[in-house]
FIDREN-13983 format. One line per 8 residues: number of its first residue (from 0); their letters; for each residue x, y, z of C-alpha. Coordinates in pm, 1 decimal. Example, Ala and Ser with C-alpha at 12.3 -4.5 7.8 and 13.67 -1.06 7.14 Angstrom:
<recs>
0> AS> 1230.0/-450.0/780.0  1367.0/-106.0/714.0
</recs>
This chain:
<recs>
0> MGKEMRIS> -33.2/-1.8/-21.7  68.7/352.8/-100.3  -0.4/663.5/125.0  -34.5/952.1/46.7  124.1/972.9/-249.2  245.0/1287.9/-519.1  93.2/1170.5/-819.9  -257.7/1215.7/-958.3
8> PKHAMEVC> -585.7/1033.4/-863.0  -703.4/1034.3/-1194.7  -377.1/908.9/-1338.3  -304.8/636.4/-1021.6  -681.4/550.9/-1109.2  -665.1/457.3/-1448.7  -309.2/257.9/-1440.2  -439.8/37.6/-1138.0
16> RAIRNMRL> -785.7/-99.9/-1402.0  -487.4/-159.9/-1641.1  -271.3/-380.4/-1420.9  -595.1/-565.3/-1230.2  -599.6/-930.0/-1316.9  -192.8/-924.3/-1457.4  33.9/-1119.1/-1321.8  281.7/-985.2/-1155.2
24> VAAREYLQ> 564.9/-992.9/-1312.5  390.3/-860.8/-1607.3  248.0/-540.9/-1497.6  613.4/-519.7/-1381.1  669.9/-519.0/-1713.9  391.0/-315.8/-1894.7  475.7/-66.1/-1640.9  830.7/-34.8/-1703.9
32> AVIAKKKA> 658.4/-4.5/-2093.0  500.3/237.4/-1983.6  784.6/476.2/-1876.6  987.1/390.8/-2147.4  677.1/545.3/-2376.0  692.2/249.4/-2511.3  271.6/88.6/-2420.4  34.7/367.7/-2360.5
40> VPFRRHRK> -216.1/385.4/-2094.2  -612.6/383.3/-2191.8  -837.9/608.1/-1991.5  -1160.7/452.4/-1964.2  -1295.5/727.2/-1737.0  -1085.8/1012.0/-1736.0  -1004.8/1080.4/-2092.6  -1169.4/1430.8/-2221.4
48> KLAHRRAI> -960.3/1612.0/-2453.4  -763.7/1338.2/-2482.6  -539.7/1200.8/-2794.0  -575.6/853.7/-2940.8  -320.5/668.3/-2929.3  -242.5/337.6/-3199.3  -122.2/143.6/-2971.6  -404.3/68.4/-2772.3
56> PSWDAGQY> -581.8/-261.2/-2894.5  -986.5/-178.8/-2925.2  -955.5/141.8/-2753.4  -896.5/526.4/-2819.2  -824.4/758.0/-2624.9  -482.5/676.7/-2398.7  -205.2/835.1/-2255.2  144.3/792.4/-2032.3
64> PVKAAGAI> 128.7/827.7/-1719.4  490.1/836.2/-1613.6  499.0/930.9/-1202.1  232.3/765.5/-1133.8  364.4/440.5/-1369.8  651.1/483.9/-1120.3  508.2/480.8/-840.4  307.6/171.2/-843.3
72> LEILENAE> 582.4/9.5/-959.1  774.6/85.9/-673.1  371.3/-40.8/-495.7  513.0/-429.1/-689.7  791.0/-417.3/-671.3  714.5/-360.7/-249.2  480.0/-666.0/-308.5  699.5/-889.6/-436.5
80> ANAKYKGL> 943.4/-872.6/-162.2  641.8/-920.4/54.8  567.3/-1202.1/-158.9  917.9/-1356.1/-136.2  904.1/-1322.3/279.5  636.4/-1511.4/364.3  783.0/-1794.0/67.6  522.2/-1746.5/-183.5
88> DPEKLRIV> 648.6/-1749.7/-529.0  679.9/-1442.4/-727.8  609.9/-1589.8/-1069.7  248.0/-1712.7/-981.8  165.7/-1434.2/-804.3  -209.6/-1189.9/-968.3  -286.8/-890.7/-889.9  -640.5/-982.9/-741.3
96> HASAQKGI> -702.8/-565.3/-648.5  -547.9/-255.9/-747.4  -707.3/22.1/-662.8  -624.3/447.7/-607.7  -824.6/692.3/-436.6  -771.4/1019.9/-316.6  -572.8/1125.4/-12.7  -541.4/1488.6/144.2
104> VIPGFKPR> -494.4/1784.1/-12.0  -223.0/1982.9/30.6  -224.1/2366.5/82.2  -52.0/2570.8/-110.2  -98.2/2946.3/-239.5  59.6/3084.2/-576.2  114.7/3459.9/-570.1  -42.7/3704.3/-784.0
112> AFARTTSF> -20.8/4105.8/-844.9  -190.0/4388.7/-591.7  -110.6/4139.7/-280.5  -315.2/3875.7/-398.2  -315.6/3516.1/-377.7  -434.7/3225.2/-564.3  -500.7/2906.8/-414.2  -243.5/2624.4/-607.8
120> NKPTTNVE> -300.6/2273.4/-448.9  -147.0/1930.2/-419.0  -349.2/1665.1/-452.8  -253.4/1303.3/-289.0  -319.1/945.1/-392.5  -410.0/634.4/-172.1  -271.2/335.8/-393.3  -376.0/8.4/-218.3
128> IIAREAA> -298.6/-345.3/-410.1  -325.1/-726.9/-320.2  -178.1/-1007.5/-471.7  -249.8/-1375.3/-406.5  -74.4/-1662.4/-558.1  -273.0/-1812.6/-795.3  -214.0/-2184.8/-912.8
</recs>
């Protein structure tokens, strides 16, 4: 689980949807391809004004959320290390649950002209991933 991560909740939600029900090894390779901008993540919900990606089969809108993919990749590596510690085989692990929710909002301000300010808040995200050994 990753708590209060400084990534976009919308991007994290779409990445979690993309890796759900994948094997852990395949999900790791997929996220590394997203970081290298070789594969796009299909955006199914948050897709307003998004460009089309040719590499996405049976879907059109997508992006390369590099920062969110890197943060979720760290969580997958942590889950793999936990599985090894518990005596599970990392090759047989399957992601059965992957979700992202909005965390707290870190308030901030931008100075403006004439002694004014504009709020410039930073969102955080809570990500949880559960992997189970599949036969």
